[in-house]
PQR file of N, CA, C, O and H, with PARSE charges and radii, in Angstrom:
ATOM      1  N   MET A   1       5.118   6.755  23.424 -0.4000 1.5000
ATOM      2  CA  MET A   1       5.463   5.591  22.633 -0.0000 2.0000
ATOM      3  C   MET A   1       4.281   5.143  21.951  0.5500 1.7000
ATOM      4  O   MET A   1       3.262   4.929  22.608 -0.5500 1.4000
ATOM      5  N   LYS A   2       4.306   4.952  20.524 -0.4000 1.5000
ATOM      6  CA  LYS A   2       3.220   4.561  19.778 -0.0000 2.0000
ATOM      7  C   LYS A   2       3.192   2.974  19.878  0.5500 1.7000
ATOM      8  O   LYS A   2       4.231   2.320  19.784 -0.5500 1.4000
ATOM      9  H   LYS A   2       5.134   5.125  19.990  0.4000 1.0000
ATOM     10  N   THR A   3       2.068   2.449  20.054 -0.4000 1.5000
ATOM     11  CA  THR A   3       1.888   0.861  20.105 -0.0000 2.0000
ATOM     12  C   THR A   3       1.197   0.402  18.867  0.5500 1.7000
ATOM     13  O   THR A   3       0.558   1.188  18.167 -0.5500 1.4000
ATOM     14  H   THR A   3       1.224   2.980  20.130  0.4000 1.0000
ATOM     15  N   THR A   4       1.314  -0.804  18.607 -0.4000 1.5000
ATOM     16  CA  THR A   4       0.802  -1.433  17.401 -0.0000 2.0000
ATOM     17  C   THR A   4       0.222  -2.746  17.802  0.5500 1.7000
ATOM     18  O   THR A   4       0.804  -3.494  18.588 -0.5500 1.4000
ATOM     19  H   THR A   4       1.833  -1.442  19.176  0.4000 1.0000
ATOM     20  N   ASP A   5      -1.040  -3.049  17.204 -0.4000 1.5000
ATOM     21  CA  ASP A   5      -1.607  -4.276  17.452 -0.0000 2.0000
ATOM     22  C   ASP A   5      -1.310  -5.345  16.315  0.5500 1.7000
ATOM     23  O   ASP A   5      -1.201  -6.538  16.596 -0.5500 1.4000
ATOM     24  H   ASP A   5      -1.513  -2.442  16.565  0.4000 1.0000
ATOM     25  N   VAL A   6      -1.186  -4.874  15.041 -0.4000 1.5000
ATOM     26  CA  VAL A   6      -0.722  -5.661  14.015 -0.0000 2.0000
ATOM     27  C   VAL A   6       0.416  -5.123  13.251  0.5500 1.7000
ATOM     28  O   VAL A   6       0.315  -4.022  12.711 -0.5500 1.4000
ATOM     29  H   VAL A   6      -1.275  -3.904  14.812  0.4000 1.0000
ATOM     30  N   LEU A   7       1.558  -5.868  13.164 -0.4000 1.5000
ATOM     31  CA  LEU A   7       2.683  -5.449  12.349 -0.0000 2.0000
ATOM     32  C   LEU A   7       2.734  -6.204  11.109  0.5500 1.7000
ATOM     33  O   LEU A   7       2.747  -7.435  11.103 -0.5500 1.4000
ATOM     34  H   LEU A   7       1.639  -6.763  13.604  0.4000 1.0000
ATOM     35  N   ILE A   8       2.762  -5.481  10.045 -0.4000 1.5000
ATOM     36  CA  ILE A   8       2.953  -5.929   8.665 -0.0000 2.0000
ATOM     37  C   ILE A   8       4.221  -5.541   8.081  0.5500 1.7000
ATOM     38  O   ILE A   8       4.586  -4.368   8.011 -0.5500 1.4000
ATOM     39  H   ILE A   8       2.751  -4.481  10.050  0.4000 1.0000
ATOM     40  N   ILE A   9       4.965  -6.638   7.617 -0.4000 1.5000
ATOM     41  CA  ILE A   9       6.361  -6.381   7.255 -0.0000 2.0000
ATOM     42  C   ILE A   9       6.352  -6.623   5.670  0.5500 1.7000
ATOM     43  O   ILE A   9       6.099  -7.742   5.224 -0.5500 1.4000
ATOM     44  H   ILE A   9       4.669  -7.591   7.674  0.4000 1.0000
ATOM     45  N   GLY A  10       6.619  -5.607   4.893 -0.4000 1.5000
ATOM     46  CA  GLY A  10       6.509  -5.608   3.455 -0.0000 2.0000
ATOM     47  C   GLY A  10       5.304  -4.810   2.934  0.5500 1.7000
ATOM     48  O   GLY A  10       4.146  -5.015   3.300 -0.5500 1.4000
ATOM     49  H   GLY A  10       6.824  -4.698   5.256  0.4000 1.0000
ATOM     50  N   GLY A  11       5.689  -3.872   2.034 -0.4000 1.5000
ATOM     51  CA  GLY A  11       4.675  -2.920   1.615 -0.0000 2.0000
ATOM     52  C   GLY A  11       4.439  -3.183   0.078  0.5500 1.7000
ATOM     53  O   GLY A  11       4.045  -2.233  -0.599 -0.5500 1.4000
ATOM     54  H   GLY A  11       6.629  -3.706   1.736  0.4000 1.0000
ATOM     55  N   SER A  12       4.650  -4.388  -0.510 -0.4000 1.5000
ATOM     56  CA  SER A  12       4.316  -4.729  -1.776 -0.0000 2.0000
ATOM     57  C   SER A  12       2.764  -4.808  -1.861  0.5500 1.7000
ATOM     58  O   SER A  12       2.096  -4.310  -0.955 -0.5500 1.4000
ATOM     59  H   SER A  12       4.971  -5.159   0.040  0.4000 1.0000
ATOM     60  N   ALA A  13       2.217  -5.368  -2.835 -0.4000 1.5000
ATOM     61  CA  ALA A  13       0.774  -5.561  -3.120 -0.0000 2.0000
ATOM     62  C   ALA A  13       0.244  -6.287  -2.101  0.5500 1.7000
ATOM     63  O   ALA A  13      -0.842  -5.873  -1.696 -0.5500 1.4000
ATOM     64  H   ALA A  13       2.760  -5.772  -3.571  0.4000 1.0000
ATOM     65  N   ALA A  14       0.740  -7.349  -1.512 -0.4000 1.5000
ATOM     66  CA  ALA A  14       0.115  -8.311  -0.513 -0.0000 2.0000
ATOM     67  C   ALA A  14       0.132  -7.526   0.835  0.5500 1.7000
ATOM     68  O   ALA A  14      -0.854  -7.562   1.572 -0.5500 1.4000
ATOM     69  H   ALA A  14       1.623  -7.685  -1.841  0.4000 1.0000
ATOM     70  N   GLY A  15       1.258  -6.813   1.163 -0.4000 1.5000
ATOM     71  CA  GLY A  15       1.291  -6.056   2.434 -0.0000 2.0000
ATOM     72  C   GLY A  15       0.288  -4.865   2.461  0.5500 1.7000
ATOM     73  O   GLY A  15      -0.354  -4.583   3.472 -0.5500 1.4000
ATOM     74  H   GLY A  15       2.059  -6.784   0.565  0.4000 1.0000
ATOM     75  N   MET A  16       0.200  -4.232   1.372 -0.4000 1.5000
ATOM     76  CA  MET A  16      -0.744  -3.121   1.218 -0.0000 2.0000
ATOM     77  C   MET A  16      -2.203  -3.638   1.383  0.5500 1.7000
ATOM     78  O   MET A  16      -3.000  -3.029   2.097 -0.5500 1.4000
ATOM     79  H   MET A  16       0.722  -4.461   0.550  0.4000 1.0000
ATOM     80  N   VAL A  17      -2.498  -4.630   0.797 -0.4000 1.5000
ATOM     81  CA  VAL A  17      -3.839  -5.238   0.828 -0.0000 2.0000
ATOM     82  C   VAL A  17      -4.153  -5.644   2.212  0.5500 1.7000
ATOM     83  O   VAL A  17      -5.221  -5.327   2.736 -0.5500 1.4000
ATOM     84  H   VAL A  17      -1.851  -5.125   0.217  0.4000 1.0000
ATOM     85  N   ALA A  18      -3.208  -6.367   2.844 -0.4000 1.5000
ATOM     86  CA  ALA A  18      -3.309  -6.734   4.212 -0.0000 2.0000
ATOM     87  C   ALA A  18      -3.579  -5.610   5.160  0.5500 1.7000
ATOM     88  O   ALA A  18      -4.475  -5.693   6.000 -0.5500 1.4000
ATOM     89  H   ALA A  18      -2.340  -6.624   2.419  0.4000 1.0000
ATOM     90  N   ALA A  19      -2.778  -4.512   5.026 -0.4000 1.5000
ATOM     91  CA  ALA A  19      -3.014  -3.318   5.923 -0.0000 2.0000
ATOM     92  C   ALA A  19      -4.401  -2.654   5.687  0.5500 1.7000
ATOM     93  O   ALA A  19      -5.071  -2.295   6.655 -0.5500 1.4000
ATOM     94  H   ALA A  19      -2.051  -4.444   4.344  0.4000 1.0000
ATOM     95  N   LEU A  20      -4.839  -2.485   4.405 -0.4000 1.5000
ATOM     96  CA  LEU A  20      -5.997  -1.857   4.066 -0.0000 2.0000
ATOM     97  C   LEU A  20      -7.255  -2.729   4.400  0.5500 1.7000
ATOM     98  O   LEU A  20      -8.277  -2.178   4.809 -0.5500 1.4000
ATOM     99  H   LEU A  20      -4.294  -2.777   3.619  0.4000 1.0000
ATOM    100  N   THR A  21      -7.192  -4.018   4.238 -0.4000 1.5000
ATOM    101  CA  THR A  21      -8.285  -4.826   4.623 -0.0000 2.0000
ATOM    102  C   THR A  21      -8.398  -4.949   6.148  0.5500 1.7000
ATOM    103  O   THR A  21      -9.482  -4.850   6.723 -0.5500 1.4000
ATOM    104  H   THR A  21      -6.361  -4.466   3.906  0.4000 1.0000
ATOM    105  N   GLY A  22      -7.268  -5.162   6.761 -0.4000 1.5000
ATOM    106  CA  GLY A  22      -7.258  -5.222   8.190 -0.0000 2.0000
ATOM    107  C   GLY A  22      -7.790  -4.039   8.890  0.5500 1.7000
ATOM    108  O   GLY A  22      -8.589  -4.178   9.815 -0.5500 1.4000
ATOM    109  H   GLY A  22      -6.388  -5.242   6.293  0.4000 1.0000
ATOM    110  N   LYS A  23      -7.385  -2.874   8.492 -0.4000 1.5000
ATOM    111  CA  LYS A  23      -8.038  -1.541   9.086 -0.0000 2.0000
ATOM    112  C   LYS A  23      -9.427  -1.517   8.699  0.5500 1.7000
ATOM    113  O   LYS A  23     -10.217  -1.124   9.557 -0.5500 1.4000
ATOM    114  H   LYS A  23      -6.736  -2.760   7.740  0.4000 1.0000
ATOM    115  N   ALA A  24      -9.872  -1.855   7.590 -0.4000 1.5000
ATOM    116  CA  ALA A  24     -11.260  -1.785   7.198 -0.0000 2.0000
ATOM    117  C   ALA A  24     -12.204  -2.838   8.150  0.5500 1.7000
ATOM    118  O   ALA A  24     -13.368  -2.630   8.493 -0.5500 1.4000
ATOM    119  H   ALA A  24      -9.230  -2.174   6.892  0.4000 1.0000
ATOM    120  N   SER A  25     -11.433  -3.936   8.453 -0.4000 1.5000
ATOM    121  CA  SER A  25     -12.216  -4.896   9.175 -0.0000 2.0000
ATOM    122  C   SER A  25     -12.152  -4.600  10.732  0.5500 1.7000
ATOM    123  O   SER A  25     -13.152  -4.749  11.434 -0.5500 1.4000
ATOM    124  H   SER A  25     -10.487  -4.105   8.174  0.4000 1.0000
ATOM    125  N   TRP A  26     -11.097  -4.231  11.175 -0.4000 1.5000
ATOM    126  CA  TRP A  26     -10.824  -3.838  12.581 -0.0000 2.0000
ATOM    127  C   TRP A  26     -10.312  -2.425  12.736  0.5500 1.7000
ATOM    128  O   TRP A  26      -9.120  -2.196  12.942 -0.5500 1.4000
ATOM    129  H   TRP A  26     -10.284  -4.110  10.605  0.4000 1.0000
ATOM    130  N   PRO A  27     -11.270  -1.440  12.628 -0.5600 1.5000
ATOM    131  CA  PRO A  27     -10.828   0.004  12.606  0.2800 2.0000
ATOM    132  C   PRO A  27     -10.310   0.507  13.973  0.5500 1.7000
ATOM    133  O   PRO A  27      -9.667   1.554  14.053 -0.5500 1.4000
ATOM    134  N   LYS A  28     -10.580  -0.201  14.967 -0.4000 1.5000
ATOM    135  CA  LYS A  28     -10.053   0.191  16.457 -0.0000 2.0000
ATOM    136  C   LYS A  28      -8.563  -0.326  16.701  0.5500 1.7000
ATOM    137  O   LYS A  28      -7.924   0.072  17.676 -0.5500 1.4000
ATOM    138  H   LYS A  28     -11.102  -1.052  14.902  0.4000 1.0000
ATOM    139  N   LYS A  29      -8.041  -1.221  15.785 -0.4000 1.5000
ATOM    140  CA  LYS A  29      -6.753  -1.821  15.994 -0.0000 2.0000
ATOM    141  C   LYS A  29      -5.809  -0.842  15.267  0.5500 1.7000
ATOM    142  O   LYS A  29      -6.085  -0.200  14.253 -0.5500 1.4000
ATOM    143  H   LYS A  29      -8.560  -1.543  14.993  0.4000 1.0000
ATOM    144  N   ASN A  30      -4.588  -0.835  15.990 -0.4000 1.5000
ATOM    145  CA  ASN A  30      -3.461   0.033  15.285 -0.0000 2.0000
ATOM    146  C   ASN A  30      -2.602  -0.857  14.423  0.5500 1.7000
ATOM    147  O   ASN A  30      -2.001  -1.817  14.903 -0.5500 1.4000
ATOM    148  H   ASN A  30      -4.364  -1.356  16.813  0.4000 1.0000
ATOM    149  N   PHE A  31      -2.546  -0.527  13.120 -0.4000 1.5000
ATOM    150  CA  PHE A  31      -1.693  -1.361  12.194 -0.0000 2.0000
ATOM    151  C   PHE A  31      -0.388  -0.380  11.856  0.5500 1.7000
ATOM    152  O   PHE A  31      -0.395   0.848  11.768 -0.5500 1.4000
ATOM    153  H   PHE A  31      -3.035   0.253  12.729  0.4000 1.0000
ATOM    154  N   THR A  32       0.638  -1.219  11.708 -0.4000 1.5000
ATOM    155  CA  THR A  32       1.940  -0.580  11.270 -0.0000 2.0000
ATOM    156  C   THR A  32       2.392  -1.336  10.078  0.5500 1.7000
ATOM    157  O   THR A  32       2.435  -2.565  10.120 -0.5500 1.4000
ATOM    158  H   THR A  32       0.643  -2.216  11.780  0.4000 1.0000
ATOM    159  N   LEU A  33       2.703  -0.731   9.108 -0.4000 1.5000
ATOM    160  CA  LEU A  33       3.260  -1.269   7.835 -0.0000 2.0000
ATOM    161  C   LEU A  33       4.757  -0.884   7.668  0.5500 1.7000
ATOM    162  O   LEU A  33       5.098   0.296   7.585 -0.5500 1.4000
ATOM    163  H   LEU A  33       2.668   0.267   9.074  0.4000 1.0000
ATOM    164  N   VAL A  34       5.618  -1.892   7.621 -0.4000 1.5000
ATOM    165  CA  VAL A  34       7.119  -1.588   7.495 -0.0000 2.0000
ATOM    166  C   VAL A  34       7.461  -1.973   6.015  0.5500 1.7000
ATOM    167  O   VAL A  34       7.243  -3.075   5.513 -0.5500 1.4000
ATOM    168  H   VAL A  34       5.340  -2.851   7.688  0.4000 1.0000
ATOM    169  N   LYS A  35       8.017  -0.922   5.410 -0.4000 1.5000
ATOM    170  CA  LYS A  35       8.353  -1.110   3.932 -0.0000 2.0000
ATOM    171  C   LYS A  35       9.673  -0.390   3.631  0.5500 1.7000
ATOM    172  O   LYS A  35      10.063   0.549   4.325 -0.5500 1.4000
ATOM    173  H   LYS A  35       8.194  -0.026   5.818  0.4000 1.0000
ATOM    174  N   LYS A  36      10.345  -0.860   2.577 -0.4000 1.5000
ATOM    175  CA  LYS A  36      11.569  -0.224   2.209 -0.0000 2.0000
ATOM    176  C   LYS A  36      11.202   1.112   1.293  0.5500 1.7000
ATOM    177  O   LYS A  36      11.671   2.219   1.558 -0.5500 1.4000
ATOM    178  H   LYS A  36      10.029  -1.622   2.014  0.4000 1.0000
ATOM    179  N   GLN A  37      10.354   0.879   0.245 -0.4000 1.5000
ATOM    180  CA  GLN A  37      10.109   1.836  -0.729 -0.0000 2.0000
ATOM    181  C   GLN A  37       9.046   2.891  -0.353  0.5500 1.7000
ATOM    182  O   GLN A  37       8.079   2.562   0.333 -0.5500 1.4000
ATOM    183  H   GLN A  37       9.973  -0.020   0.029  0.4000 1.0000
ATOM    184  N   LYS A  38       9.197   4.024  -0.749 -0.4000 1.5000
ATOM    185  CA  LYS A  38       8.269   5.158  -0.483 -0.0000 2.0000
ATOM    186  C   LYS A  38       7.145   4.960  -1.523  0.5500 1.7000
ATOM    187  O   LYS A  38       6.031   5.377  -1.205 -0.5500 1.4000
ATOM    188  H   LYS A  38       9.983   4.291  -1.307  0.4000 1.0000
ATOM    189  N   GLU A  39       7.286   4.433  -2.603 -0.4000 1.5000
ATOM    190  CA  GLU A  39       6.259   4.214  -3.681 -0.0000 2.0000
ATOM    191  C   GLU A  39       6.385   2.875  -4.264  0.5500 1.7000
ATOM    192  O   GLU A  39       7.460   2.278  -4.210 -0.5500 1.4000
ATOM    193  H   GLU A  39       8.191   4.094  -2.862  0.4000 1.0000
ATOM    194  N   MET A  40       5.371   2.383  -4.803 -0.4000 1.5000
ATOM    195  CA  MET A  40       5.410   0.906  -5.488 -0.0000 2.0000
ATOM    196  C   MET A  40       4.678   1.019  -6.768  0.5500 1.7000
ATOM    197  O   MET A  40       3.786   1.844  -6.966 -0.5500 1.4000
ATOM    198  H   MET A  40       4.498   2.868  -4.847  0.4000 1.0000
ATOM    199  N   MET A  41       5.137   0.073  -7.705 -0.4000 1.5000
ATOM    200  CA  MET A  41       4.405  -0.112  -8.853 -0.0000 2.0000
ATOM    201  C   MET A  41       3.103  -0.823  -8.644  0.5500 1.7000
ATOM    202  O   MET A  41       2.992  -1.670  -7.758 -0.5500 1.4000
ATOM    203  H   MET A  41       5.862  -0.596  -7.545  0.4000 1.0000
ATOM    204  N   VAL A  42       2.044  -0.474  -9.501 -0.4000 1.5000
ATOM    205  CA  VAL A  42       0.836  -1.235  -9.378 -0.0000 2.0000
ATOM    206  C   VAL A  42       0.877  -2.438 -10.221  0.5500 1.7000
ATOM    207  O   VAL A  42       0.825  -2.339 -11.447 -0.5500 1.4000
ATOM    208  H   VAL A  42       2.134   0.214 -10.221  0.4000 1.0000
ATOM    209  N   PRO A  43       0.979  -3.696  -9.555 -0.5600 1.5000
ATOM    210  CA  PRO A  43       1.340  -4.870 -10.233  0.2800 2.0000
ATOM    211  C   PRO A  43       0.305  -5.164 -11.382  0.5500 1.7000
ATOM    212  O   PRO A  43       0.715  -5.577 -12.466 -0.5500 1.4000
ATOM    213  N   CYS A  44      -0.968  -4.964 -11.165 -0.4000 1.5000
ATOM    214  CA  CYS A  44      -1.948  -5.359 -12.333 -0.0000 2.0000
ATOM    215  C   CYS A  44      -1.921  -4.342 -13.337  0.5500 1.7000
ATOM    216  O   CYS A  44      -2.603  -4.521 -14.346 -0.5500 1.4000
ATOM    217  H   CYS A  44      -1.302  -4.629 -10.284  0.4000 1.0000
ATOM    218  N   GLY A  45      -1.215  -3.264 -13.213 -0.4000 1.5000
ATOM    219  CA  GLY A  45      -1.281  -2.244 -14.345 -0.0000 2.0000
ATOM    220  C   GLY A  45      -0.051  -2.429 -15.247  0.5500 1.7000
ATOM    221  O   GLY A  45       0.035  -1.815 -16.310 -0.5500 1.4000
ATOM    222  H   GLY A  45      -0.661  -3.119 -12.393  0.4000 1.0000
ATOM    223  N   ILE A  46       0.884  -3.262 -14.828 -0.4000 1.5000
ATOM    224  CA  ILE A  46       2.108  -3.484 -15.631 -0.0000 2.0000
ATOM    225  C   ILE A  46       1.726  -4.003 -17.080  0.5500 1.7000
ATOM    226  O   ILE A  46       2.316  -3.511 -18.041 -0.5500 1.4000
ATOM    227  H   ILE A  46       0.814  -3.760 -13.964  0.4000 1.0000
ATOM    228  N   PRO A  47       0.915  -4.822 -17.242 -0.5600 1.5000
ATOM    229  CA  PRO A  47       0.732  -5.333 -18.673  0.2800 2.0000
ATOM    230  C   PRO A  47       0.081  -4.221 -19.518  0.5500 1.7000
ATOM    231  O   PRO A  47       0.247  -4.322 -20.733 -0.5500 1.4000
ATOM    232  N   TYR A  48      -0.605  -3.222 -19.082 -0.4000 1.5000
ATOM    233  CA  TYR A  48      -1.248  -2.329 -19.779 -0.0000 2.0000
ATOM    234  C   TYR A  48      -0.431  -0.995 -20.018  0.5500 1.7000
ATOM    235  O   TYR A  48      -0.915  -0.062 -20.659 -0.5500 1.4000
ATOM    236  H   TYR A  48      -0.740  -3.140 -18.094  0.4000 1.0000
ATOM    237  N   ILE A  49       0.779  -0.960 -19.491 -0.4000 1.5000
ATOM    238  CA  ILE A  49       1.549   0.344 -19.436 -0.0000 2.0000
ATOM    239  C   ILE A  49       1.865   0.791 -20.793  0.5500 1.7000
ATOM    240  O   ILE A  49       1.894   2.005 -20.993 -0.5500 1.4000
ATOM    241  H   ILE A  49       1.173  -1.718 -18.971  0.4000 1.0000
ATOM    242  N   PHE A  50       2.107  -0.019 -21.757 -0.4000 1.5000
ATOM    243  CA  PHE A  50       2.494   0.452 -23.025 -0.0000 2.0000
ATOM    244  C   PHE A  50       1.296   0.922 -23.847  0.5500 1.7000
ATOM    245  O   PHE A  50       1.428   1.700 -24.792 -0.5500 1.4000
ATOM    246  H   PHE A  50       2.084  -1.006 -21.595  0.4000 1.0000
ATOM    247  N   GLY A  51       0.221   0.464 -23.485 -0.4000 1.5000
ATOM    248  CA  GLY A  51      -1.078   0.919 -24.220 -0.0000 2.0000
ATOM    249  C   GLY A  51      -1.758   2.076 -23.589  0.5500 1.7000
ATOM    250  O   GLY A  51      -2.359   2.871 -24.312 -0.5500 1.4000
ATOM    251  H   GLY A  51       0.114  -0.168 -22.717  0.4000 1.0000
ATOM    252  N   THR A  52      -1.715   2.249 -22.237 -0.4000 1.5000
ATOM    253  CA  THR A  52      -2.512   3.255 -21.581 -0.0000 2.0000
ATOM    254  C   THR A  52      -1.725   4.348 -21.065  0.5500 1.7000
ATOM    255  O   THR A  52      -2.246   5.459 -20.963 -0.5500 1.4000
ATOM    256  H   THR A  52      -1.227   1.603 -21.650  0.4000 1.0000
ATOM    257  N   LEU A  53      -0.463   4.142 -20.711 -0.4000 1.5000
ATOM    258  CA  LEU A  53       0.386   5.145 -19.954 -0.0000 2.0000
ATOM    259  C   LEU A  53       1.579   5.512 -20.807  0.5500 1.7000
ATOM    260  O   LEU A  53       2.153   4.719 -21.554 -0.5500 1.4000
ATOM    261  H   LEU A  53      -0.040   3.240 -20.794  0.4000 1.0000
ATOM    262  N   ASP A  54       1.899   6.771 -20.634 -0.4000 1.5000
ATOM    263  CA  ASP A  54       3.134   7.346 -21.417 -0.0000 2.0000
ATOM    264  C   ASP A  54       4.452   6.672 -20.837  0.5500 1.7000
ATOM    265  O   ASP A  54       5.339   6.267 -21.588 -0.5500 1.4000
ATOM    266  H   ASP A  54       1.433   7.415 -20.027  0.4000 1.0000
ATOM    267  N   CYS A  55       4.514   6.589 -19.621 -0.4000 1.5000
ATOM    268  CA  CYS A  55       5.855   5.934 -18.964 -0.0000 2.0000
ATOM    269  C   CYS A  55       5.539   5.426 -17.741  0.5500 1.7000
ATOM    270  O   CYS A  55       4.482   5.738 -17.193 -0.5500 1.4000
ATOM    271  H   CYS A  55       3.793   6.918 -19.011  0.4000 1.0000
ATOM    272  N   SER A  56       6.505   4.509 -17.131 -0.4000 1.5000
ATOM    273  CA  SER A  56       6.276   3.840 -16.028 -0.0000 2.0000
ATOM    274  C   SER A  56       6.112   4.601 -14.755  0.5500 1.7000
ATOM    275  O   SER A  56       5.592   4.098 -13.759 -0.5500 1.4000
ATOM    276  H   SER A  56       7.363   4.255 -17.576  0.4000 1.0000
ATOM    277  N   ASP A  57       6.567   5.822 -14.806 -0.4000 1.5000
ATOM    278  CA  ASP A  57       6.258   6.802 -13.570 -0.0000 2.0000
ATOM    279  C   ASP A  57       4.852   7.037 -13.341  0.5500 1.7000
ATOM    280  O   ASP A  57       4.445   7.292 -12.208 -0.5500 1.4000
ATOM    281  H   ASP A  57       6.990   6.230 -15.615  0.4000 1.0000
ATOM    282  N   GLN A  58       4.009   6.961 -14.434 -0.4000 1.5000
ATOM    283  CA  GLN A  58       2.560   6.913 -14.110 -0.0000 2.0000
ATOM    284  C   GLN A  58       1.915   5.809 -13.590  0.5500 1.7000
ATOM    285  O   GLN A  58       0.706   5.840 -13.362 -0.5500 1.4000
ATOM    286  H   GLN A  58       4.340   6.754 -15.355  0.4000 1.0000
ATOM    287  N   ASN A  59       2.713   4.672 -13.343 -0.4000 1.5000
ATOM    288  CA  ASN A  59       2.108   3.426 -12.953 -0.0000 2.0000
ATOM    289  C   ASN A  59       2.458   3.360 -11.491  0.5500 1.7000
ATOM    290  O   ASN A  59       2.574   2.229 -11.020 -0.5500 1.4000
ATOM    291  H   ASN A  59       3.696   4.647 -13.528  0.4000 1.0000
ATOM    292  N   ILE A  60       2.636   4.346 -10.733 -0.4000 1.5000
ATOM    293  CA  ILE A  60       3.025   4.237  -9.267 -0.0000 2.0000
ATOM    294  C   ILE A  60       1.811   4.412  -8.399  0.5500 1.7000
ATOM    295  O   ILE A  60       0.914   5.207  -8.682 -0.5500 1.4000
ATOM    296  H   ILE A  60       2.542   5.265 -11.116  0.4000 1.0000
ATOM    297  N   MET A  61       1.810   3.649  -7.339 -0.4000 1.5000
ATOM    298  CA  MET A  61       0.710   3.737  -6.315 -0.0000 2.0000
ATOM    299  C   MET A  61       1.279   4.636  -5.118  0.5500 1.7000
ATOM    300  O   MET A  61       2.327   4.330  -4.550 -0.5500 1.4000
ATOM    301  H   MET A  61       2.539   3.004  -7.109  0.4000 1.0000
ATOM    302  N   PRO A  62       0.548   5.729  -4.779 -0.5600 1.5000
ATOM    303  CA  PRO A  62       0.921   6.532  -3.680  0.2800 2.0000
ATOM    304  C   PRO A  62       0.672   5.894  -2.257  0.5500 1.7000
ATOM    305  O   PRO A  62      -0.376   6.089  -1.642 -0.5500 1.4000
ATOM    306  N   VAL A  63       1.548   5.237  -1.851 -0.4000 1.5000
ATOM    307  CA  VAL A  63       1.265   4.338  -0.618 -0.0000 2.0000
ATOM    308  C   VAL A  63       0.964   5.169   0.549  0.5500 1.7000
ATOM    309  O   VAL A  63      -0.056   4.891   1.180 -0.5500 1.4000
ATOM    310  H   VAL A  63       2.399   5.079  -2.350  0.4000 1.0000
ATOM    311  N   ASP A  64       1.662   6.100   0.914 -0.4000 1.5000
ATOM    312  CA  ASP A  64       1.468   6.971   2.030 -0.0000 2.0000
ATOM    313  C   ASP A  64      -0.025   7.488   1.969  0.5500 1.7000
ATOM    314  O   ASP A  64      -0.778   7.356   2.934 -0.5500 1.4000
ATOM    315  H   ASP A  64       2.491   6.326   0.401  0.4000 1.0000
ATOM    316  N   THR A  65      -0.408   8.076   0.797 -0.4000 1.5000
ATOM    317  CA  THR A  65      -1.696   8.716   0.669 -0.0000 2.0000
ATOM    318  C   THR A  65      -2.758   7.654   0.906  0.5500 1.7000
ATOM    319  O   THR A  65      -3.740   7.907   1.602 -0.5500 1.4000
ATOM    320  H   THR A  65       0.203   8.183   0.013  0.4000 1.0000
ATOM    321  N   MET A  66      -2.568   6.438   0.320 -0.4000 1.5000
ATOM    322  CA  MET A  66      -3.663   5.377   0.398 -0.0000 2.0000
ATOM    323  C   MET A  66      -3.773   5.025   1.955  0.5500 1.7000
ATOM    324  O   MET A  66      -4.877   4.913   2.488 -0.5500 1.4000
ATOM    325  H   MET A  66      -1.769   6.232  -0.246  0.4000 1.0000
ATOM    326  N   LEU A  67      -2.652   4.868   2.613 -0.4000 1.5000
ATOM    327  CA  LEU A  67      -2.717   4.405   3.976 -0.0000 2.0000
ATOM    328  C   LEU A  67      -3.151   5.509   4.962  0.5500 1.7000
ATOM    329  O   LEU A  67      -3.673   5.180   6.027 -0.5500 1.4000
ATOM    330  H   LEU A  67      -1.756   4.960   2.180  0.4000 1.0000
ATOM    331  N   SER A  68      -2.968   6.727   4.669 -0.4000 1.5000
ATOM    332  CA  SER A  68      -3.523   7.827   5.443 -0.0000 2.0000
ATOM    333  C   SER A  68      -4.929   7.978   5.335  0.5500 1.7000
ATOM    334  O   SER A  68      -5.571   8.280   6.341 -0.5500 1.4000
ATOM    335  H   SER A  68      -2.543   6.995   3.804  0.4000 1.0000
ATOM    336  N   LYS A  69      -5.544   7.790   4.134 -0.4000 1.5000
ATOM    337  CA  LYS A  69      -6.964   7.778   3.847 -0.0000 2.0000
ATOM    338  C   LYS A  69      -7.667   6.653   4.637  0.5500 1.7000
ATOM    339  O   LYS A  69      -8.793   6.783   5.115 -0.5500 1.4000
ATOM    340  H   LYS A  69      -5.023   7.545   3.317  0.4000 1.0000
ATOM    341  N   ALA A  70      -6.892   5.508   4.738 -0.4000 1.5000
ATOM    342  CA  ALA A  70      -7.566   4.357   5.400 -0.0000 2.0000
ATOM    343  C   ALA A  70      -7.698   4.492   6.925  0.5500 1.7000
ATOM    344  O   ALA A  70      -8.526   3.863   7.584 -0.5500 1.4000
ATOM    345  H   ALA A  70      -5.977   5.403   4.349  0.4000 1.0000
ATOM    346  N   GLY A  71      -6.747   5.427   7.465 -0.4000 1.5000
ATOM    347  CA  GLY A  71      -6.673   5.602   8.849 -0.0000 2.0000
ATOM    348  C   GLY A  71      -5.540   5.042   9.499  0.5500 1.7000
ATOM    349  O   GLY A  71      -5.407   5.158  10.717 -0.5500 1.4000
ATOM    350  H   GLY A  71      -6.074   5.937   6.930  0.4000 1.0000
TER
END
């Protein structure tokens, strides 16, 4: 059975930052992030989407990739 030290519910921008910051600050702790979506929009990128991106599909943050890189 996998155990967790810190449970974060919600994988939007705040949940993601909490998980990444927590893991960076306490690398020996086990963090679990519970979220509905597999991918999420990058909130700060939304105002720039029409000037820099062809479509909204390019404004997606690869959540699983980011979390696995962080440990």
